[in-house]
Backbone bond lengths (Angstrom), bond angles and torsions (degrees), N, CA, C in turn:
res aa  C-N    CA-C-N  psi(-1)  N-CA   C-N-CA  omega(-1)  CA-C   N-CA-C  phi
1 M - - - 1.448 - - 1.528 109.00 -
2 P 1.301 117.49 98.55 1.467 118.74 178.31 1.523 111.28 -65.84
3 E 1.336 116.00 129.70 1.469 122.79 178.39 1.524 111.91 56.31
4 G 1.325 117.35 24.60 1.456 120.85 179.38 1.519 114.80 78.35
5 V 1.325 117.13 8.69 1.467 121.62 -178.77 1.529 108.50 -105.38
6 P 1.329 118.09 125.16 1.467 120.01 178.14 1.536 111.33 -59.37
7 L 1.320 116.60 140.46 1.469 121.22 -179.77 1.520 111.96 -56.09
8 S 1.317 116.62 -34.77 1.469 119.91 -178.83 1.528 112.07 -61.61
9 E 1.326 117.21 -27.03 1.462 120.65 -179.55 1.526 112.87 -81.80
10 L 1.320 117.12 -13.17 1.464 120.12 -178.98 1.525 112.33 -81.19
11 E 1.315 116.69 -17.04 1.464 122.45 -179.32 1.534 110.98 49.84
12 L 1.323 114.84 53.35 1.465 120.73 -177.84 1.522 112.33 -62.14
13 D 1.331 117.31 -29.75 1.463 120.17 179.89 1.534 111.52 -67.26
14 K 1.319 117.61 -19.33 1.468 121.44 178.46 1.528 112.48 -97.36
15 D 1.335 116.82 -5.62 1.458 121.46 -179.30 1.529 109.45 -87.15
16 E 1.327 116.37 118.17 1.468 121.53 -174.29 1.526 112.27 -61.39
17 K 1.320 117.14 -45.80 1.465 120.90 -178.10 1.531 110.72 -62.17
18 F 1.321 116.98 -46.37 1.458 121.11 -179.72 1.525 110.46 -64.43
19 S 1.330 116.64 -43.97 1.470 121.31 -179.03 1.523 111.85 -61.88
20 T 1.330 116.73 -38.87 1.468 121.26 178.45 1.526 110.25 -63.12
21 M 1.331 116.49 -46.27 1.466 120.26 179.26 1.529 110.68 -64.67
22 E 1.316 116.49 -40.46 1.462 121.46 -179.79 1.533 110.96 -63.12
23 E 1.316 116.50 -42.71 1.466 121.27 179.41 1.526 110.86 -64.50
24 E 1.342 116.68 -43.80 1.466 120.05 178.43 1.527 110.03 -61.93
25 R 1.313 117.38 -41.29 1.462 122.05 178.93 1.529 110.64 -60.87
26 R 1.331 116.78 -45.03 1.471 120.72 178.80 1.530 111.20 -59.13
27 K 1.342 115.74 -45.23 1.471 120.18 -179.19 1.521 111.02 -62.41
28 L 1.334 116.40 -43.88 1.466 120.10 -179.16 1.526 111.44 -64.21
29 I 1.304 116.96 -37.91 1.470 120.86 178.24 1.525 109.92 -66.53
30 A 1.322 116.57 -42.39 1.467 121.01 -179.85 1.530 111.13 -66.03
31 E 1.333 117.22 -38.70 1.475 121.58 -178.93 1.523 111.35 -67.68
32 D 1.344 115.65 -60.48 1.460 120.24 -174.57 1.530 108.66 -164.80
33 R 1.314 115.44 91.86 1.470 120.45 -175.35 1.530 111.90 -56.79
34 E 1.315 117.67 -47.49 1.466 120.87 -177.09 1.523 112.01 -71.40
35 G 1.303 116.78 -41.92 1.463 120.61 -179.54 1.521 113.01 -67.73
36 N 1.308 116.33 -28.71 1.469 121.43 -179.00 1.529 112.51 -103.46
37 A 1.322 116.67 16.11 1.468 121.02 -173.87 1.528 113.02 -56.18
38 A 1.329 116.99 -41.46 1.471 119.81 -178.21 1.531 111.02 -64.30
39 R 1.330 116.47 -46.38 1.469 120.25 -179.52 1.535 110.91 -67.32
40 I 1.319 116.75 -37.55 1.468 120.92 177.55 1.530 109.64 -61.41
41 A 1.334 116.35 -44.42 1.469 120.72 178.79 1.529 110.94 -62.20
42 E 1.348 117.00 -41.16 1.470 121.11 177.44 1.527 110.77 -60.25
43 L 1.323 115.59 -44.94 1.465 120.09 179.78 1.526 111.49 -63.61
44 E 1.320 116.32 -40.85 1.465 119.68 179.94 1.524 111.33 -63.59
45 V 1.325 116.26 -39.93 1.469 120.14 176.69 1.526 109.77 -64.35
46 A 1.331 116.99 -45.31 1.469 121.37 179.86 1.530 111.32 -63.15
47 M 1.326 116.57 -40.01 1.471 120.39 178.63 1.531 110.55 -64.85
48 N 1.327 115.56 -41.57 1.464 120.40 178.57 1.532 110.56 -63.74
49 E 1.332 116.76 -45.58 1.469 120.90 179.13 1.525 111.03 -61.79
50 H 1.335 116.17 -41.76 1.465 120.04 -179.62 1.530 110.74 -65.55
51 S 1.329 116.95 -39.54 1.472 119.03 178.56 1.530 110.39 -64.71
52 H 1.332 117.26 -35.15 1.467 120.23 176.60 1.533 111.12 -68.05
53 E 1.330 117.17 -38.71 1.473 120.52 176.76 1.527 110.26 -60.92
54 L 1.327 115.89 -46.65 1.466 120.32 179.17 1.528 111.03 -62.93
55 A 1.320 115.95 -39.57 1.465 120.04 -180.00 1.526 111.19 -65.85
56 K 1.328 116.63 -39.25 1.469 119.73 177.66 1.520 110.67 -61.78
57 L 1.325 116.24 -42.29 1.466 119.96 177.71 1.523 110.88 -62.78
58 K 1.317 115.70 -43.94 1.466 120.84 -179.35 1.531 110.12 -64.91
59 A 1.327 116.41 -43.96 1.463 120.56 -179.13 1.522 111.23 -65.81
60 S 1.330 116.88 -42.16 1.468 119.00 -179.78 1.518 110.49 -66.26
61 D 1.330 116.67 -35.18 1.458 120.43 177.41 1.525 110.31 -66.58
62 S 1.321 116.55 -40.26 1.461 119.92 -178.36 1.524 111.86 -74.25
63 R 1.311 117.16 -10.74 1.466 121.27 179.07 1.525 112.23 -111.68
64 S 1.318 116.27 14.21 1.466 120.23 -175.57 1.524 112.91 -63.71
65 F 1.323 118.16 -20.65 1.465 121.04 179.13 1.534 111.94 -77.59
66 L 1.337 117.26 -12.80 1.461 121.23 -178.70 1.526 111.25 -83.04
67 D 1.315 115.47 149.18 1.461 121.59 174.03 1.531 107.25 -65.57
68 P 1.335 118.67 125.33 1.462 120.08 -178.20 1.535 113.68 -68.62
69 M 1.344 116.67 -17.19 1.469 121.00 -179.71 1.539 109.93 -135.73
70 P 1.326 118.29 63.64 1.464 118.44 -179.82 1.528 110.82 -63.81
71 E 1.327 115.38 130.10 1.470 121.35 -179.81 1.529 111.75 53.26
72 G 1.329 116.88 27.97 1.461 121.51 178.41 1.520 114.78 79.16
73 V 1.316 117.05 10.02 1.469 121.79 -179.34 1.527 108.55 -109.17
74 P 1.352 118.38 125.94 1.468 119.77 178.33 1.532 111.07 -62.55
75 L 1.329 115.86 140.69 1.471 120.47 179.20 1.524 111.94 -52.76
76 S 1.327 116.72 -37.65 1.467 120.80 -176.84 1.530 112.10 -61.34
77 E 1.327 117.52 -25.93 1.465 120.51 -179.56 1.527 112.92 -80.89
78 L 1.320 116.87 -11.45 1.466 120.09 -176.37 1.524 113.31 -85.84
79 E 1.327 117.34 -11.49 1.471 122.36 178.47 1.529 111.10 50.41
80 L 1.321 115.14 55.38 1.464 121.00 -176.09 1.521 113.10 -60.80
81 D 1.333 117.45 -30.64 1.466 120.12 179.94 1.526 111.86 -65.06
82 K 1.329 116.60 -23.46 1.459 120.45 -179.16 1.526 112.47 -92.25
83 D 1.332 116.61 -9.12 1.458 120.43 -179.76 1.529 109.11 -86.40
84 E 1.321 116.15 113.86 1.468 121.18 -173.95 1.530 112.60 -61.37
85 K 1.317 117.16 -43.38 1.470 120.02 -178.20 1.522 110.96 -64.67
86 F 1.330 116.28 -45.03 1.464 119.71 179.91 1.524 110.04 -64.46
87 S 1.320 116.83 -45.06 1.467 121.09 -178.37 1.522 111.88 -60.90
88 T 1.324 116.48 -38.74 1.463 120.67 178.56 1.527 110.61 -63.47
89 M 1.335 115.83 -45.57 1.471 119.51 179.08 1.527 111.02 -65.43
90 E 1.336 115.90 -40.33 1.462 120.22 -179.38 1.527 111.10 -63.67
91 E 1.321 116.42 -40.85 1.466 120.78 179.15 1.529 110.70 -65.22
92 E 1.334 116.62 -42.63 1.465 119.81 178.18 1.531 110.15 -62.46
93 R 1.324 116.80 -42.99 1.470 121.35 178.82 1.524 110.47 -60.53
94 R 1.330 115.49 -44.40 1.462 120.83 -180.00 1.533 111.01 -59.22
95 K 1.321 115.78 -44.41 1.470 120.80 -179.94 1.523 111.32 -64.91
96 L 1.322 116.91 -42.78 1.464 120.78 179.91 1.523 111.51 -63.46
97 I 1.320 116.71 -39.63 1.468 120.93 178.63 1.520 109.81 -65.55
98 A 1.332 116.42 -44.16 1.465 120.14 -179.89 1.527 111.37 -65.61
99 E 1.314 115.94 -36.06 1.466 121.56 -178.01 1.533 111.71 -69.83
100 D 1.336 116.33 -56.01 1.471 120.91 -177.48 1.526 108.53 -170.27
101 R 1.323 115.89 91.00 1.467 121.34 -175.30 1.533 112.02 -55.85
102 E 1.316 117.53 -47.72 1.467 120.96 -176.73 1.526 111.86 -71.20
103 G 1.302 116.48 -43.40 1.460 120.45 -179.39 1.521 113.19 -66.45
104 N 1.323 116.30 -28.83 1.463 121.71 -178.91 1.528 112.38 -102.32
105 A 1.316 117.34 16.14 1.469 121.71 -173.72 1.528 113.01 -55.75
106 T 1.319 117.14 -40.59 1.470 120.10 -178.52 1.520 110.91 -64.68
107 R 1.326 116.50 -48.04 1.470 120.23 -179.67 1.528 110.73 -66.51
108 I 1.315 117.89 -37.41 1.468 121.52 177.84 1.525 109.61 -62.12
109 A 1.330 117.22 -43.90 1.469 121.31 178.73 1.530 110.90 -62.48
110 E 1.335 116.47 -40.22 1.469 120.62 177.54 1.526 110.62 -62.37
111 L 1.325 115.83 -45.00 1.465 119.92 179.13 1.522 111.15 -62.83
112 E 1.322 116.93 -42.47 1.462 120.55 179.22 1.524 110.79 -61.52
113 E 1.319 116.46 -38.04 1.466 120.67 177.58 1.531 110.17 -65.03
114 C 1.328 116.78 -44.43 1.468 121.52 178.44 1.530 111.20 -65.53
115 M 1.325 116.34 -40.58 1.465 120.52 179.00 1.527 110.33 -64.91
116 T 1.322 116.90 -40.18 1.461 121.47 178.31 1.529 110.01 -63.32
117 A 1.327 116.54 -42.34 1.465 120.70 178.19 1.526 110.81 -64.44
118 R 1.331 116.55 -41.39 1.469 120.31 179.15 1.524 110.44 -62.91
119 V 1.330 116.39 -44.03 1.466 120.86 179.25 1.528 109.83 -61.40
120 R 1.314 116.24 -43.16 1.469 120.32 179.73 1.532 110.12 -62.12
121 N 1.337 117.26 -44.39 1.468 120.65 178.28 1.526 111.70 -61.89
122 L 1.319 116.45 -42.90 1.467 120.06 178.10 1.525 110.64 -62.90
123 A 1.329 116.28 -39.72 1.467 120.60 179.66 1.524 110.87 -66.28
124 I 1.323 116.83 -40.41 1.467 120.22 177.62 1.523 109.84 -62.68
125 C 1.324 116.48 -44.70 1.466 120.50 177.98 1.518 110.89 -60.50
126 K 1.309 115.76 -42.27 1.468 120.93 -178.72 1.525 110.59 -65.07
127 S 1.331 116.87 -44.64 1.461 119.74 -174.34 1.526 113.27 -80.90
128 T 1.315 118.15 -34.71 1.464 119.22 -176.04 1.519 114.18 -99.94
129 L 1.312 116.92 -27.89 1.462 119.89 -176.77 1.523 112.47 -112.81
130 G 1.313 116.66 12.01 1.455 120.21 178.72 1.505 113.79 66.97
131 G 1.321 116.78 27.73 1.456 120.04 176.03 1.509 114.78 96.00
132 V 1.335 117.76 -2.37 1.457 120.19 178.19 1.522 108.41 -71.08
133 I 1.313 116.87 125.77 1.460 121.28 -179.28 1.525 108.49 -88.63
134 V 1.303 115.09 124.47 1.456 121.18 -179.70 1.523 108.18 -103.34
135 D 1.310 115.97 134.87 1.461 120.68 177.56 1.525 108.75 -59.16
136 E 1.345 116.41 135.91 1.462 120.57 -176.80 1.524 112.45 -60.87
137 R 1.306 117.46 -25.83 1.468 119.60 -179.43 1.522 110.83 -67.38
138 I 1.324 116.50 -27.80 1.458 120.50 177.93 1.521 109.31 -78.01
139 G 1.316 115.60 -41.99 1.461 119.97 -178.24 1.516 110.60 79.56
140 L 1.284 115.89 175.46 1.456 120.87 178.76 1.523 108.08 -106.61
141 V 1.313 115.19 109.80 1.454 121.10 -179.95 1.519 107.41 -115.72
142 P 1.326 117.60 127.27 1.467 118.87 177.39 1.528 110.12 -57.39
143 L 1.329 116.00 136.31 1.462 120.32 -176.44 1.522 112.51 -59.22
144 Y 1.336 117.79 -32.17 1.463 119.56 -177.78 1.533 112.24 -66.10
145 L 1.328 117.58 -16.62 1.464 120.39 178.01 1.527 112.74 -85.53
146 L 1.315 117.10 -13.40 1.464 120.77 -178.50 1.526 110.27 -87.50
147 P 1.313 117.49 141.71 1.473 120.70 -179.15 1.528 111.33 -81.66
148 L 1.310 117.08 57.04 1.463 120.78 -173.88 1.525 112.59 -67.41
149 G 1.315 117.60 -30.77 1.460 120.62 -179.42 1.514 113.14 -69.34
150 R 1.308 117.33 -21.15 1.466 121.25 -177.06 1.523 112.81 -93.64
151 I 1.308 117.80 -4.94 1.462 120.86 -177.99 1.522 109.20 -87.86
152 R 1.331 115.64 130.37 1.470 120.48 178.41 1.521 108.84 -116.89
153 F 1.306 114.33 137.67 1.462 120.24 -179.25 1.500 110.59 -108.46
């Protein structure tokens, strides 16, 4: 899944650039796989890069409702694709939109609200705790409020 976007959502078969490279690759394999190995490898790299470009566009479009700089932190620094909770919500949102955007509008709005909150929490962790992710059950409590001086180990 490039950039966290399923390949099926990229519609690569409808992408002219990808289809052209794919067709050339097929022909080269049919002609002489070993003799054309270098060009085949080049095409495979180009196809992979192009699928990642398309996925980035798709992912950025699907995240357009998010603040691009939550808590002053760029979205790109939050590594949302690696965050399991965010990815789960994003996948559910994607499925609901594909299924029936209007019929699922309430649930989609709820997910967007939760995703926005998750992004904000990640941004706070990134900016104030240097990227340390704190479990939401603990919450973010300023250290000066904790009785750390009274604790003995």
